[in-house]
N, C-alpha and C positions, 0 to 999 in steps of 0.2 A: 555461401559458405558450404563446404563439403564435409563429410564425416568419413573418417578412415577407421577401420576395425582391424585390430591385431588378432592373432589366433587365440591367445589366452588373455587378452587385455580388453578393458572396456573401450567403447568407441571414443575417439578423440577428434577434435575439430582440427581441420587443416586450414590455415590462413589463405584467404583469397589473394591471388597475385595483385601487387600494387597497381599495375596498369588497368586491371579490371575494376578495381575500386574507384580509380580516377575516372574511368569511362562511365561507371554507374552514376557518379556524382555529377559529371557534366551532362549526362543524358537527362537527369532529373532537372537540372537548371533549364535545359531546352524544353522539356515537356511541360514544365510549370509555367513557362513564359518569361522566366527571369532573363533568359537570353532569347531575343526575338529573331525572326527570319532576317537573314542578311546582316545580322549583328556580328561583330568580331568576337572571338574568344580572346582571353588574355594571352599575351605572347608566351611562347614556350618557356622562356626563362622565368617568367612570373609564376607559371604553373609548377615549375621545378621547385621554386622557393616555397610556394603554398603547400605542396605535398611532401617536400623533403626528399625528392627523388631525382634521378638523373634525367637528362634530356632524352635518352633512349627510351626510358620508361614512359615519359609523357608522349613521345611520338607513337609508341605502341598503343596507348590509350586513344589517341586521336585517330589512329588507323582503324580501330574498332568502330568508332563513330562514323568514319568516312565510308567504310564498307556497308554500314547500315543506312547510308544516305542521309544522315543527320547533319553532317558538316561537309564542307568542301575546302580544300587547301589551295592557296595561291602561293607560288614559290617566292614571290617578292612581297606580298601584302599580309600573309598570315592565314589564319583559319577562320571560316565564317559559317554561321548556321545556314543550312540549306532549307529550301522550301520543302514541304512534305512531299513524299512520293505521289505521283499520279497513279490512282488505282484504276486499273482497267480489267474488265472481264473479257473472256474469249468471245470474239465477235467482231463487229465493224469498228475499226479504229476511230473513224469519224464520230459515230454514234456514242462510243464510250467516252471520248474526250468531251463531247457536248454534255453528256450525263455528269461528268466531273465538274461542270461549270466553266469549261475552257473553250477556246476557239481552235478547231482543228485546222491543219494545213498540210500541204504536200508539195515537195519539190521533185520534179521528174528528172532522173538522171539519163535514162534511155528507155526506149520501147521499140520492139522489133518483132517480126514474124520469123519463126525458125522451126526446124524439125525437132521433135523431142528427143533428147538423149536418153540413156538408160535410166538415170535417176528421175528425170521429169516424167518419163513414160510410166515408170513404176508408181510415182506419186499420183498421176492422173488416171491410172488403170487403163492405159492405152498401149498400143504397140510402139516401139521405138520408131521414129520417123514421122509420127503423127504431127500434123501442123498445129503449133501452139502460138499464142501471143505471150511474149515475155516482156516484163518491165521491172525496173527498179526505181523506187521512190524513197525519199527521206520524209518520214512522217513527223509532224510537229504539233505541239500543244502550246498555244499562246506564243508562237514563234520559236519555242524551244525545241531543238531536235531531240526526239525520244527513240526513234526506231528507223532502221533501214529495212525496207521490205523488198524482197525479190519474189515476184509473183508470176505464175504461169496459168493461162486459161486455155481450155480447148477451143480452138478457133471455129470449129464447126458448130458449137453451141451458141457462140456470141459473135457472129460474123460482123466485122467492121468495128469491133470494140475499141481499137486503137484510134479510131476517128473521134472518139468521145473526148470530153473534158477530163483529162487524167489527173487533175489537181484535187478532185473531190472524192466522194465515196463511190467506188466502183460497184459496190453491192447495190446501192440505190440505182445506179445506171443500169445494172443488169435486170433489176426488178422492173423498172419503168420502161426501158427501151425494148427489152427482149421478153418481158412477161414471164420470166422464170421465177419459180419459188425455191428459195434456198431452204432446204429441209433440215440439214444438220451439218455440224462441223466437228472435226476431231483434231487433236493436237498432241504433240510430244514436246515437253519442256526440258531444256538442258541448260546447265550453267556452263558458260564458255568464257574464254579470255578474249577481249577485243583485240583484233589485229590492227595494223597501222591504218588500213583503209577505213574500216568501220569506226575506229576511235577518232579519226580525222573528221568523218562525216558527223559524228555525234558530239564532237567537242569534248571528248574525254581523253584522259591520259592513256597512252598505249599500254597494253597488258593489264588494264583494269577489268573488273568483272562485267560480264554481260549475260543476258538471258536470250537463248535462241529458241524460238517457237516454230516448229515445223508442223504445218497444218494442212488439212484437206477440207474442202467445202463441197457438199453433195446437194444436188437438186432433188425434187420429189420423185423423179423417175429412178433414183438410185445411182445415177451417173455422177462421177466426180467432175466438177466444173473447174475447180481451182486447186492448185498446189502452190504453197508458199513457204519461204524460209524467212522469218522476221528476226532481226537482231535488235534487242533493246538495251538501253543503259540500265544496268541493275541498280544503280544508286538513285535513279530517278523514277522508276516504274515498279509497281507491284502488280502481278498478274493473278487473277482469280479464275480458276477453271472449275466450273460446276458440272455435276452430273447427277442424274437421278439414281436412287438406290433401291427403295422398296418397290418401285414400279417396274423394275427390270425383270 
C-alpha cells in the first residue's frame, strides 16, 4: 500500500493494483507450502472468478510470479509452481552446485585454439593475437540447464588444457595439473534478454530475462588466466557476489 500526499491535504492511501494483490496472495500460497513444487495453479478462468477480475489482470499477476522464478507457464497445460532458484556465489560453478546439494554437469559445444581478438585480449590483459584456448559449455544442475559459459584461457599459462576432461571443473584441473593458485576473481553482472540461441540452449522462451556475468580470474602472480562471459537463466538462478569492505 502506498501513500499519496497533496499540497494542502492530509496523506491518503492509494489502492494497490489488483494484479499485485493477486500476485501477493499467490506468492503467499507458494511460500506457505499450500501450493507445492510442480503443483498446478488454478486455471486462469477460475482465478478470474475468485478475484472478480479480467483474464488480462490475472495474466499480469502470473507474469510477476514468473519473472520472480516462482512459477512457470506451459502454453497447453497451464501454470505450475517452480522449484526454488539455485543460489550460486561467484566462483567455481561445479563447487557451487555441489554446495547447493545438487549434481553439476557440463555439455561441451566446442573448444578451439585461436588468436585473441580485441575483446578477449582486453579481458585477459594481453595483446591482440595472443594465443588462447576458447570453449563454450552448457552448465547443468541435476541435469537442468542453467548457464551457457564462453570461456577463454591464456594458452601459455595452461598448455594442453584442451586435452583435459572438459566436462568437469576446469578450476580443479588447473590447480591439480598445472599447480596454479587462483588468487581472485572479479565480475560485472548485467540483466539481459535471452536471444534465440541461448534461450534454446537453456530451455527458456525467447526474449525472457537472463543474467550475464562477465568475469576475470587472476592467479597469484597477478596475471589474468581466465576471461569468461556466462549467461544464466534469471528465473532459475540467483547470484551472490561478495566483497570485503572494512579490510580494503
